[in-house]
Structures are given as structure tokens and as C-alpha cells.
N, C-alpha and C positions, 0 to 999 in steps of 0.2 A: 839506416841507409847502407851500412857496411854489409849487412846480409845481401841486400840487392845487388851490390857491386860484386860479391863473390858468386852469386848465381849467375850474373851476366858473364863474368870471366869464364866460369866453368862451361857455360853454354857455347861461348866463342871457341874454346878449346875444342869441344866436342864437334863443333862446326868444322873447324880447321882440320880435324882428324877424320872428316867425312862420316861421322857417326850420326850426326843429326843435320837436317836441312832447315834453313830459316826462311820463312816467307813473310814479307813485309807487305801490309795493306796500307794504301794511302787513304786513311780515314781520320776523322777526328772524333774521339781521341784516337791516337795511334794504336795500331793492333799489329802484333807479331806472333806468328805460330811457329812452333818447332815440331818437326816429326822425324822419325827414324828413316835413314836412308836404307837402301837394300843392305849395304855393308853393315849398318847399325843394327839391323834385325838379326844379324848373327848373334847378338848379345842376349837375345830374348831367353833362351833356356838358362843362362846364367842369372839373369835378373829375376826370373821366376824362382830359381833356387835360392837366391838371396832374400827374396821376399818371404818365402816359406820359412826360412831360418829365422828371420826377423819376427814373424808372427809367433813362432814357437818360443823364441827367446822373450818376447813380451809377456806370453802367458806365463813362462817360468818366473820371470821377475815380479809378476803381480801376485804371487803366492806369498802369504804371510807365514810367519813361523808357526802359527796356530792351525795352518791348513786352510784358512779362508783365502778368498781371491778377490782382489780389488778390480773393479771395471777398468778398462783402458779408455783414457780420454786423450783429446788432442794435446792436452798439456804434458802428457807423458813422453812426448817426442822431444 
């Protein structure tokens, strides 16, 4: 549950900084969506560069000393 709290806290900070917009739907079960604001979309190039770096970093870390490569799985994160 602590992870969910941290995520909610981060999303609230991004919302208060006008980076993301929060849309609440009155449904059961409750539904909330987050989207980038126009201001938040300015971060797109930075986020793409960070994603590219992360993918390259994962590939590098999956190489063993013998030269073999481990497949990336969700548990690697």
C-alpha cells in the first residue's frame, strides 16, 4: 500500500505543478485518468530521451561476463 501512496503523492504534485490533468469519472468502481497538460507536453523530448537511455542501460545490464544476454522481464524493474 505504501507504493500506491507514493504514486498518488507524486501524481498530486504533478497536478499541482500543472504537468498533468486529473479527470474523475463518477462510476462504480471509481475511475480516474491522468493526462499531460499542454505545459506537461513540453517534457516529451526529455521523457523520450530518458526512455531511450533506460532501454540502452537495461540491455547493458543484461549482458553477462561470458557475453550472453539475459532476457528482460517485468521483475527486472
